[in-house]
C-alpha positions as CSV (number, residue, x, y, z in Angstrom):
1,M,167.2,126.2,89.6
2,T,164.3,128.0,87.7
3,D,160.7,127.9,88.7
4,L,160.3,125.2,86.2
5,D,162.9,122.6,87.5
6,F,161.9,119.4,89.3
7,Q,163.6,117.1,91.8
8,I,162.4,114.2,93.5
9,V,163.8,113.0,96.7
10,R,163.5,109.2,96.8
11,G,164.3,106.6,99.3
12,G,164.2,108.6,102.6
13,R,162.1,108.3,105.8
14,L,160.0,111.4,106.6
15,L,159.8,112.8,110.1
16,D,156.2,112.5,111.6
17,I,156.9,114.7,114.9
18,A,153.6,114.1,116.4
19,G,153.6,110.4,115.4
20,H,156.9,109.8,116.7
21,S,157.5,107.9,113.5
22,A,159.2,108.2,110.2
23,D,157.6,106.3,107.2
24,P,159.2,106.0,103.7
25,K,158.1,108.9,101.4
26,D,159.2,110.6,98.1
27,I,159.0,114.3,97.9
28,L,158.7,116.2,94.7
29,I,160.0,119.7,94.7
30,E,159.3,122.2,91.9
31,G,161.5,125.1,92.0
32,D,161.9,126.1,95.6
33,S,158.7,124.5,97.0
34,I,157.2,121.0,97.8
35,R,154.7,120.2,95.4
36,E,153.8,116.6,96.1
37,I,154.7,114.0,99.0
38,G,153.6,110.4,98.2
39,E,154.7,106.7,98.6
40,P,157.9,105.4,97.5
41,G,158.2,105.0,93.6
42,M,155.6,107.7,93.0
43,A,155.4,109.2,89.6
44,A,157.7,112.2,88.7
45,P,157.8,114.7,85.6
46,D,160.2,113.8,82.8
47,G,163.6,114.9,83.7
48,A,163.1,115.4,87.3
49,R,166.5,115.4,89.0
50,E,166.5,112.4,91.6
51,V,168.2,113.1,95.1
52,D,169.0,109.7,96.6
53,A,168.0,109.8,100.2
54,A,168.4,106.3,101.2
55,R,169.2,105.6,104.7
56,R,168.3,109.1,105.4
57,L,165.7,110.8,108.2
58,I,164.0,113.8,106.5
59,M,163.0,116.5,108.7
60,S,162.3,120.3,108.2
61,G,165.2,122.7,108.7
62,L,165.2,123.8,112.3
63,I,165.0,127.5,112.6
64,N,166.8,129.7,114.8
65,A,164.5,132.3,116.7
66,H,167.4,134.3,118.1
67,T,171.1,134.7,117.3
68,H,173.8,137.6,117.1
69,G,175.9,137.1,114.0
70,H,178.5,139.4,115.3
71,G,179.0,136.9,118.1
72,S,180.7,134.5,116.0
73,L,184.0,136.1,116.3
74,A,183.9,136.0,120.1
75,K,183.3,132.5,120.7
76,G,184.8,131.0,123.9
77,L,185.9,134.4,125.1
78,G,184.0,134.4,128.5
79,D,183.5,131.8,131.2
80,R,181.7,132.9,134.3
81,W,180.0,135.7,133.0
82,T,176.2,136.7,133.9
83,L,174.3,138.8,131.2
84,E,175.3,142.0,132.7
85,L,179.2,140.9,132.7
86,L,178.6,139.8,129.1
87,L,177.3,143.6,128.2
88,N,180.2,145.0,130.2
89,A,182.5,143.1,127.9
90,G,180.6,144.1,124.6
91,P,182.7,147.0,123.6
92,W,185.8,144.5,123.8
93,I,184.5,141.3,122.3
94,S,182.3,143.1,119.6
95,G,184.0,146.4,119.0
96,S,186.0,147.9,116.2
97,R,184.1,146.0,113.5
98,S,184.7,147.2,110.0
99,L,182.0,146.5,107.2
100,D,184.5,143.5,106.1
101,D,184.0,142.3,109.8
102,L,180.4,142.4,110.1
103,H,180.0,140.5,106.9
104,L,182.6,137.9,107.7
105,S,181.2,137.2,111.4
106,A,177.8,136.9,109.9
107,R,179.1,134.5,107.2
108,L,180.6,132.3,110.0
109,N,177.5,132.4,111.7
110,A,175.3,131.1,108.9
111,A,178.0,128.3,108.0
112,E,177.9,127.0,111.4
113,M,174.0,127.1,111.3
114,I,174.0,125.3,108.1
115,R,176.4,122.7,108.9
116,K,174.3,122.0,112.2
117,G,171.0,121.7,110.4
118,C,169.6,125.2,110.8
119,T,168.1,126.6,107.8
120,A,166.7,130.1,108.8
121,A,167.6,132.7,111.7
122,Y,166.7,135.9,113.2
123,D,170.0,137.8,113.5
124,L,170.0,140.6,115.8
125,Y,173.5,142.1,114.8
126,A,175.6,145.0,116.5
127,E,177.2,148.0,114.9
128,F,178.2,151.0,117.0
129,P,177.4,153.9,117.6
130,L,174.4,153.4,115.1
131,P,173.5,151.1,112.4
132,T,174.3,151.9,108.9
133,A,172.7,150.9,105.4
134,E,176.1,149.7,104.7
135,G,176.6,147.4,107.7
136,M,173.1,145.9,107.4
137,A,173.8,145.1,103.9
138,A,176.9,143.3,104.6
139,V,175.0,141.3,107.1
140,A,172.1,140.5,104.7
141,R,174.5,139.6,102.0
142,A,176.5,137.1,104.2
143,Y,173.3,135.2,104.7
144,A,172.3,135.4,100.9
145,E,175.6,134.2,99.8
146,V,175.7,131.2,102.1
147,G,171.9,130.7,101.2
148,M,170.1,130.4,104.3
149,R,167.2,132.4,105.1
150,A,167.4,135.3,107.6
151,V,165.6,138.1,109.1
152,V,168.3,140.8,109.9
153,A,167.6,143.5,112.7
154,P,170.1,145.9,113.8
155,M,170.3,146.3,117.6
156,M,169.7,149.7,118.9
157,A,169.7,151.8,122.0
158,D,169.9,155.3,123.1
159,R,171.3,154.6,126.5
160,L,174.5,152.9,127.5
161,F,174.4,149.7,129.7
162,F,175.9,151.8,132.5
163,E,173.0,154.3,132.3
164,A,170.4,151.5,132.2
165,I,171.0,149.9,135.3
166,P,169.7,152.3,138.1
167,G,172.5,153.0,140.3
168,L,175.2,151.3,138.5
169,M,177.2,154.6,137.3
170,D,177.3,155.9,140.7
171,A,178.6,152.5,142.1
172,L,181.8,152.9,139.9
173,P,184.9,154.6,141.3
174,S,185.4,158.2,140.1
175,G,188.3,157.3,137.8
176,L,186.4,154.6,136.0
177,R,183.2,156.5,135.9
178,K,184.9,159.2,134.1
179,R,186.0,157.0,131.4
180,V,182.6,155.3,131.1
181,E,181.0,158.5,130.7
182,Q,182.9,159.7,127.9
183,V,181.3,156.8,125.7
184,K,177.8,157.9,124.4
185,A,174.9,156.5,122.6
186,A,173.7,158.0,119.5
187,P,170.5,160.0,119.7
188,Y,167.6,157.8,119.1
189,R,166.4,160.0,115.9
190,E,169.8,159.3,114.2
191,S,169.2,155.4,114.8
192,L,165.8,155.8,113.8
193,A,166.7,157.7,110.4
194,A,169.3,155.1,109.6
195,A,166.8,152.2,110.4
196,R,164.3,153.8,107.9
197,A,167.0,154.3,105.2
198,M,167.9,150.6,105.4
199,I,164.3,149.4,104.8
200,H,163.6,151.7,102.0
201,G,166.8,150.8,100.4
202,W,166.5,147.0,100.9
203,S,167.6,145.2,97.8
204,F,167.5,141.5,98.8
205,D,164.8,139.1,98.2
206,R,162.5,139.4,101.1
207,S,161.4,135.6,100.8
208,R,165.2,134.8,101.5
209,V,166.5,137.8,103.7
210,R,164.3,140.5,105.1
211,P,164.8,143.4,107.3
212,A,163.4,143.9,111.1
213,L,164.0,146.4,114.2
214,A,165.5,145.4,117.4
215,P,165.6,148.1,120.0
216,T,167.6,146.0,122.3
217,I,166.5,146.1,125.9
218,P,163.5,148.2,127.4
219,L,165.8,149.7,129.9
220,H,168.4,150.8,127.4
221,C,165.9,152.6,125.2
222,S,163.9,155.7,126.1
223,D,160.1,155.5,125.7
224,D,160.2,157.9,122.7
225,F,162.4,155.5,121.2
226,I,160.4,152.4,121.7
227,T,157.3,154.0,120.5
228,A,158.9,155.3,117.4
229,C,160.5,151.8,116.6
230,G,157.1,150.3,117.0
231,D,155.5,153.0,114.7
232,L,158.1,152.4,112.0
233,A,157.8,148.7,112.1
234,A,154.1,148.9,111.8
235,D,154.3,151.2,108.8
236,E,156.7,149.0,107.1
237,D,155.1,145.6,108.1
238,I,158.2,144.3,109.6
239,G,159.1,142.5,112.5
240,L,160.4,143.7,116.2
241,H,162.7,141.9,118.3
242,M,163.7,142.8,121.9
243,H,165.6,141.1,124.7
244,L,162.8,141.0,127.4
245,A,163.1,140.1,131.2
246,E,166.4,138.2,130.4
247,S,167.8,138.3,133.9
248,K,166.5,139.3,137.5
249,I,168.8,142.2,137.5
250,Q,166.6,143.6,134.4
251,A,163.2,142.4,136.0
252,V,164.1,144.2,139.5
253,S,165.4,147.4,137.5
254,G,162.3,147.4,135.6
255,I,160.3,147.7,138.8
256,K,162.5,150.5,140.0
257,R,162.4,152.5,136.8
258,Y,158.8,151.9,135.5
259,G,156.9,151.2,138.9
260,K,155.5,148.0,136.9
261,T,157.2,145.0,134.9
262,L,159.1,145.4,131.9
263,T,156.3,143.6,129.8
264,A,153.6,145.8,131.5
265,H,155.4,149.0,130.4
266,L,155.8,147.8,126.8
267,D,152.2,146.9,126.8
268,E,151.4,150.3,128.3
269,L,153.5,152.0,125.1
270,G,151.4,149.9,122.9
271,F,154.5,148.2,121.6
272,L,153.2,144.5,122.0
273,G,151.5,142.6,119.0
274,P,151.7,139.9,116.5
275,H,155.0,141.2,114.8
276,F,156.6,141.1,118.2
277,T,159.3,138.7,119.6
278,G,160.4,138.9,123.1
279,A,163.8,137.0,123.5
280,H,164.6,134.9,126.7
281,S,161.5,136.3,128.8
282,V,163.0,134.4,131.6
283,W,161.4,136.7,134.3
284,L,157.8,136.8,133.2
285,D,154.9,136.8,135.8
286,S,151.5,135.2,134.8
287,D,150.2,138.7,134.0
288,D,153.1,139.4,131.7
289,I,152.5,135.9,130.0
290,K,148.9,136.8,129.2
291,R,149.9,140.2,128.0
292,M,151.9,138.6,125.6
293,A,149.5,136.0,124.4
294,D,146.6,138.5,124.2
295,N,148.6,140.6,121.9
296,G,149.7,137.8,119.6
297,A,153.5,138.2,120.5
298,S,155.8,135.4,120.4
299,V,158.9,134.5,122.9
300,A,162.5,133.4,121.5
301,H,163.4,130.8,124.3
302,N,167.2,130.6,124.6
303,P,167.6,127.8,127.2
304,G,171.3,127.1,126.5
305,S,172.2,131.0,126.7
306,N,170.1,131.5,130.0
307,L,171.8,128.6,131.8
308,R,175.3,129.5,130.5
309,L,174.7,133.2,131.9
310,G,172.9,132.0,135.2
311,S,169.7,133.9,134.1
312,G,167.2,131.4,134.9
313,V,164.7,129.1,133.3
314,A,161.8,130.6,131.3
315,P,158.2,129.6,132.1
316,V,157.8,127.6,128.9
317,R,154.9,125.5,129.9
318,D,153.2,128.6,131.5
319,M,153.5,130.5,128.4
320,L,152.2,127.4,126.2
321,V,149.0,127.0,128.3
322,A,148.4,130.8,127.8
323,G,148.5,130.1,123.9
324,L,151.6,132.1,123.6
325,N,153.7,131.2,120.5
326,V,157.2,129.9,121.6
327,G,160.4,129.4,119.1
328,I,163.8,128.4,120.2
329,G,167.2,130.0,119.5
330,T,170.9,129.6,120.4
331,D,171.5,133.1,121.2
332,G,175.2,134.6,120.1
333,S,178.4,132.3,120.0
334,N,179.6,135.2,122.5
335,C,177.2,134.0,125.2
336,S,176.2,130.5,124.3
337,D,179.6,129.4,122.2
338,N,177.7,127.7,119.5
339,Q,174.9,127.9,116.9
340,N,173.7,124.3,117.6
341,M,169.7,123.9,117.3
342,F,169.9,120.4,118.5
343,D,171.8,121.5,121.3
344,A,169.1,124.0,122.3
345,T,166.4,121.7,121.6
346,R,167.7,119.0,124.1
347,I,168.6,121.7,126.6
348,A,165.0,123.2,126.3
349,S,163.7,119.7,127.1
350,F,165.9,119.1,130.2
351,A,165.6,122.7,131.6
352,S,162.0,122.4,131.8
353,R,162.4,119.5,134.3
354,I,164.3,122.1,136.8
355,R,161.2,124.3,137.2
356,T,158.8,121.4,138.8
357,P,158.8,117.8,139.9
358,D,155.6,117.3,138.2
359,Y,156.5,115.5,135.1
360,T,153.5,116.1,133.3
361,A,154.3,119.8,133.2
362,W,157.8,118.9,131.7
363,L,158.1,120.0,128.0
364,S,157.6,116.7,125.7
365,T,159.9,116.4,122.7
366,E,157.3,116.8,120.2
367,E,156.5,120.2,121.8
368,V,160.2,121.1,121.9
369,L,160.7,120.2,118.3
370,M,157.5,121.9,117.0
371,A,158.8,125.1,118.9
372,A,162.1,124.9,117.1
373,T,160.5,124.6,113.6
374,V,157.0,125.9,113.3
375,G,157.2,128.2,116.6
376,S,160.4,129.7,115.3
377,A,159.0,130.1,111.8
378,R,156.1,132.3,113.4
379,T,158.8,134.3,115.1
380,L,160.5,135.1,111.8
381,G,157.1,136.1,110.4
382,M,157.7,133.1,108.0
383,D,154.6,130.7,109.5
384,G,153.0,129.0,106.3
385,E,156.4,129.0,104.5
386,I,158.9,127.0,106.3
387,G,159.0,125.0,109.4
388,R,157.0,121.9,108.0
389,I,157.8,119.4,105.2
390,E,154.3,119.7,103.5
391,V,152.9,120.7,100.2
392,G,152.9,124.1,99.5
393,Y,156.1,124.8,102.0
394,K,159.2,125.8,100.9
395,A,161.8,122.8,100.4
396,D,164.2,123.4,103.5
397,M,164.8,120.2,104.7
398,L,167.6,118.2,106.5
399,F,169.0,114.7,105.7
400,L,170.2,112.9,108.9
401,D,172.3,109.6,108.5
402,L,170.6,106.8,109.9
403,D,173.9,104.9,109.9
404,N,175.1,107.6,112.5
405,I,175.6,106.1,116.2
406,N,173.0,108.6,117.4
407,F,170.4,106.6,115.6
408,V,171.4,103.5,116.0
409,P,169.1,101.5,117.1
410,F,166.5,103.5,115.4
411,N,163.9,103.5,118.1
412,D,161.8,106.8,118.1
413,P,163.0,109.4,115.8
414,T,161.1,112.4,117.6
415,N,163.0,111.5,121.1
416,Q,166.0,110.8,119.4
417,I,166.4,113.8,117.5
418,V,165.9,115.9,120.7
419,H,167.7,113.7,123.2
420,S,170.3,111.9,121.4
421,E,171.3,113.9,118.2
422,D,174.0,116.6,118.4
423,S,174.3,117.6,114.9
424,S,176.6,114.8,113.9
425,A,174.2,113.0,111.8
426,V,173.4,116.1,109.7
427,S,174.8,114.9,106.2
428,S,172.9,117.2,103.8
429,V,170.9,120.5,104.1
430,M,168.6,121.9,101.5
431,V,166.9,125.3,101.4
432,G,164.5,126.1,98.8
433,G,165.4,123.2,96.8
434,R,169.1,124.0,96.8
435,M,171.7,121.8,98.6
436,L,173.9,123.9,100.9
437,L,175.6,121.1,102.4
438,D,175.8,117.9,100.3
439,E,176.9,114.9,102.1
440,G,179.2,117.1,104.5
441,R,180.5,119.6,102.0
442,F,179.5,123.3,101.6
443,T,178.5,124.0,98.1
444,T,178.2,128.0,98.3
445,F,181.5,129.0,99.5
446,D,185.0,128.0,100.2
447,Y,184.9,127.1,103.8
448,G,189.2,126.9,103.8
449,K,189.1,130.6,102.9
450,L,186.4,131.4,105.5
451,M,188.7,129.9,108.4
452,T,191.8,131.8,107.0
453,D,189.9,135.2,106.8
454,V,188.4,134.5,110.3
455,E,191.8,134.0,111.9
456,A,193.3,137.0,110.4
457,A,190.3,139.1,111.5
458,V,190.3,138.0,115.2
459,E,194.1,138.6,115.1
460,R,193.7,142.1,113.9
461,L,190.7,142.7,116.2
462,R,192.6,141.3,119.2
463,G,195.1,144.5,119.0
464,A,192.4,146.9,118.0
465,T,190.5,146.2,121.2
466,A,193.1,145.8,123.5
467,E,192.3,149.5,125.5
468,M,188.5,148.3,125.6
469,R,189.4,144.9,127.1
470,E,191.6,146.5,129.5
471,L,188.7,148.8,130.7
472,S,186.1,146.0,130.7
473,L,188.4,143.9,133.0
474,A,188.9,146.9,135.3
475,L,185.0,147.4,135.5
476,E,184.4,143.7,136.0
477,D,184.4,143.2,139.7
478,H,182.6,146.7,140.2
479,V,179.8,145.6,137.6
480,G,179.5,142.0,139.1
481,H,179.3,142.8,142.8
482,Y,176.9,145.6,142.2
483,C,174.5,143.4,140.0
484,V,174.7,140.3,142.4
485,G,173.2,142.7,145.1
486,L,170.4,143.6,142.8
487,A,169.7,140.1,141.9
488,R,169.4,139.4,145.7
489,Q,166.9,141.8,146.1
490,P,163.0,140.4,146.4
491,Y,161.1,139.7,143.3
492,H,157.7,138.4,143.1
493,I,158.4,135.7,141.2
494,Q,161.2,133.0,141.7
495,H,161.6,130.3,139.4
496,G,163.0,127.8,141.9
497,L,166.5,129.3,141.6
498,G,166.8,130.2,145.4
499,W,167.7,134.0,144.9
């Protein structure tokens, strides 16, 4: 498609989130953007290609504020894992990855998101011991090839998990401790130099795929590293994304290490700002929320992952009241087992009801859906470009089948998208005016070959990571018991969890 090409979407019903309605509208697309929205039968330029949207509900593509592309090959590997047990298993479930593996896993991640109605994502991928320009390009290329938008950020740390949790290393039996001590994180200057080279060598269209930085967790990064990442992001005008106060173990450990909350520590370092997104943010207190809001930061709310890992329920109502921007994410398939943003929106709605019996404080369906579109767009740094079906915005949209049983009867589209839809009604997905999924068929890649490649890679990785799996399993009970003890220590907020 060239910038002079026109398409006219006819016969569909356009979602009005706030109005809980969907009136018939025609949508004129010029190039990759929406040029006009009008009544059915509105005029179109000669030669405009018609897109038949009869019996289709049209809405903005959902936007995933937080995922991990490398996690797609580890789908379903864990059951009763806390966040800390997931981190313990990380070298096993995400290790020994080649450049081809990084590309393949991101491609699979993108394919699942497109199939389930997501058109853009913030991907924090892992490459050990430090990120490389080739690795980041492999991930970015996967999203570009599938055709969805993405912000790609390498996760970086200069402390390993066992060094990050105070006292954990000393709690290990000596034999296991010696094995763990043999693994070292890269010095932060090496990671920073690699990140700088990636950014300066970026060859992808930034309107589609852009770079960012992801110092992974405050406790896993030295203050010098955190500050240097903030400075580099500011110099290059790119995003920052960090897991923040995800579990109670992290929150308690933050007080032990810094004498203050993790958010207060980041604020003291000057790290918070409009380019910053804090993932999860389950254990923020009211002062933390105010700090985030006052600095113009965002939160990526991942309710499915937080429940799956037993981390708690983030105080989203308090965040919204404070004026803090909130997007919604799935997290990685290694800890939430799918990339279904419809699932994430439904869980966000339901999880808000755990925190209080006051139904007026529960998240409404329009608030949840706005977070999964407009709020998430802001976390990606793409607000004003995507997240709405409006004139001037990119033509990123979903076509939902109104004959699907999820919409029979068709009573309230906003409520039904959040509470009834499970992605099975997604018939077509458009990004920038291009159909990436056309009546259930992928148009940009061979799905059969993708499946074959994934199965072969998983079989090979199973053998390559066998030794790390054995070590992770040997460590599991020691990590689990120590961290349960930490989680039972008092903290100044609760979230109604009873611990």
